[in-house]
C-alpha positions as MATLAB code, in Angstrom:
seq = 'MSTENQRLQRMMRLYKEETGERELDMHKVASFCESKGWPLPRPSSPLDLLAQKLSAAAREEIRYDKSTKKPYRVHHPYTNDQQLTLWIDIDEAPRKPMVKSVNKRREQMVSDGVQLTFDVQHWNRINPKEEPIPADMDLTDEVQWRINAPDEEDEAA';
ca = [
     -36.017  -14.222  -51.539;
     -33.986  -12.220  -48.237;
     -33.673   -8.739  -47.758;
     -30.203   -6.798  -47.862;
     -30.672   -5.925  -45.043;
     -31.902   -9.797  -43.542;
     -28.859  -11.119  -44.905;
     -26.827   -8.286  -43.548;
     -28.950   -9.070  -39.649;
     -27.892  -13.231  -40.239;
     -23.803  -11.939  -40.697;
     -24.283   -9.607  -37.364;
     -26.190  -12.719  -35.503;
     -22.957  -14.552  -37.722;
     -19.741  -11.956  -36.123;
     -21.831  -12.346  -32.972;
     -21.255  -16.863  -32.651;
     -18.049  -16.371  -34.015;
     -15.798  -13.760  -31.661;
     -17.743  -14.087  -29.246;
     -18.447  -10.197  -28.605;
     -21.675   -8.932  -28.134;
     -21.517   -5.128  -28.380;
     -21.473   -4.388  -32.168;
     -18.595   -1.880  -32.460;
     -19.862   -2.030  -36.793;
     -16.937   -1.078  -38.013;
     -16.073   -4.757  -37.042;
     -18.752   -6.148  -38.334;
     -17.589   -4.531  -41.388;
     -14.661   -5.838  -41.800;
     -15.670   -9.143  -40.673;
     -18.359   -9.513  -43.292;
     -15.769   -7.743  -45.426;
     -13.581  -10.667  -44.614;
     -16.595  -13.085  -46.054;
     -16.769  -11.875  -49.218;
     -19.637   -9.002  -48.627;
     -19.483   -7.088  -51.616;
     -18.379   -3.160  -49.998;
     -21.388   -0.654  -51.288;
     -19.342    1.597  -54.224;
     -19.477    5.137  -52.499;
     -21.421    8.228  -52.875;
     -21.033   10.102  -55.458;
     -19.147   13.920  -54.599;
     -22.921   15.439  -55.783;
     -24.577   13.124  -53.027;
     -22.079   13.315  -50.464;
     -21.800   17.406  -50.407;
     -26.192   17.360  -50.451;
     -26.093   14.959  -46.892;
     -23.602   17.491  -45.523;
     -25.136   20.433  -46.086;
     -28.750   18.646  -45.196;
     -26.857   17.457  -41.486;
     -25.619   20.769  -42.081;
     -29.271   22.633  -41.583;
     -30.565   19.330  -39.131;
     -28.385   21.801  -37.313;
     -29.298   25.448  -37.487;
     -30.192   27.425  -34.402;
     -31.624   30.449  -33.754;
     -32.893   31.759  -31.009;
     -36.675   33.471  -30.550;
     -36.239   37.837  -30.229;
     -38.788   38.019  -27.282;
     -38.870   34.657  -25.840;
     -35.560   34.323  -26.314;
     -35.645   30.533  -26.867;
     -34.564   27.793  -29.176;
     -35.631   26.867  -32.405;
     -34.282   24.841  -36.420;
     -34.424   26.851  -38.293;
     -34.523   24.330  -41.382;
     -37.180   22.385  -41.439;
     -37.518   19.654  -44.353;
     -40.512   17.980  -45.525;
     -41.941   15.911  -48.639;
     -43.705   18.111  -52.205;
     -46.141   16.084  -54.075;
     -43.474   14.947  -56.607;
     -42.010   12.949  -52.753;
     -38.489   15.533  -53.477;
     -37.099   15.737  -49.522;
     -37.307   19.874  -49.916;
     -36.363   22.159  -46.780;
     -37.402   25.585  -46.137;
     -36.640   28.078  -43.217;
     -39.545   28.211  -40.273;
     -38.856   32.463  -40.469;
     -39.940   31.902  -44.597;
     -42.102   28.548  -45.122;
     -45.673   29.109  -45.674;
     -48.389   26.887  -43.193;
     -48.438   24.149  -45.716;
     -44.975   23.073  -45.360;
     -44.221   23.586  -42.342;
     -47.977   21.153  -41.523;
     -45.697   18.534  -43.806;
     -42.565   19.347  -41.485;
     -44.465   18.910  -38.468;
     -46.774   15.945  -38.669;
     -43.640   13.464  -40.414;
     -41.727   14.507  -37.067;
     -44.575   13.680  -35.421;
     -45.066   10.467  -36.968;
     -41.189   10.053  -36.304;
     -42.064   10.577  -32.159;
     -45.270    8.529  -32.206;
     -43.278    5.143  -34.344;
     -40.542    5.458  -31.954;
     -42.267    5.405  -28.331;
     -44.405    1.745  -29.820;
     -41.416    0.419  -31.444;
     -39.661    1.303  -27.444;
     -43.164    0.425  -25.912;
     -42.815   -2.986  -27.797;
     -39.047   -3.234  -26.747;
     -39.827   -2.626  -23.298;
     -42.404   -5.054  -23.027;
     -40.203   -7.768  -23.933;
     -36.693   -7.120  -22.164;
     -39.298   -7.225  -18.657;
     -41.331  -10.713  -20.221;
     -37.462  -12.410  -19.981;
     -36.051  -10.830  -17.243;
     -39.340  -11.613  -14.999;
     -36.985  -11.361  -12.025;
     -35.870   -7.583  -12.005;
     -37.331   -5.274  -11.928;
     -39.693   -3.557  -14.397;
     -37.833   -0.867  -17.128;
     -41.602    1.914  -17.323;
     -41.724    2.924  -20.596;
     -44.189    5.660  -19.740;
     -44.871    7.058  -23.497;
     -46.155   10.637  -21.333;
     -43.563   12.956  -22.179;
     -45.930   15.766  -21.434;
     -44.620   16.771  -17.478;
     -41.291   16.357  -19.271;
     -41.131   19.219  -21.622;
     -42.655   21.168  -19.774;
     -39.903   21.165  -17.825;
     -37.321   21.190  -20.299;
     -39.337   24.138  -21.308;
     -38.474   26.161  -18.145;
     -35.457   24.919  -16.748;
     -33.076   28.068  -16.332;
     -31.067   28.335  -19.014;
     -27.794   27.625  -18.620;
     -27.058   31.926  -18.000;
     -29.368   31.603  -16.132;
     -27.171   28.534  -14.081;
     -24.397   30.601  -14.128;
     -24.996   33.783  -11.911;
];
């Protein structure tokens, strides 16, 4: 039995076959799916939508370190023992939830790096006449360059 995502992936392939489009506007694909009888999902509850907006707002909030003047994220998500995602202000966070949050973000970065490597290896393999696209995962230099880059205020002066 296929998962919903697998069925949606088949619908995307069908859309490409029927329209000839290679770059997908997912709103157009959703409309196509609806026209083929795909049931539209039920909207989230207003409370769920507000919780999603609060999470997005928490993710975006930035403060500036008083000593270094560098930006840092205020709110950090972590999973508690009941597998519930909670958010904590970094300035109020005990070590344990911060370690969980940092490890989760690092694991997401590793997963992104692994998948990007597979994607680039595949593209390079099926395009042997093109210059290979590098997939260097050592980001140490780039991170240090960004940390040490002049602030926008410094560049304006």
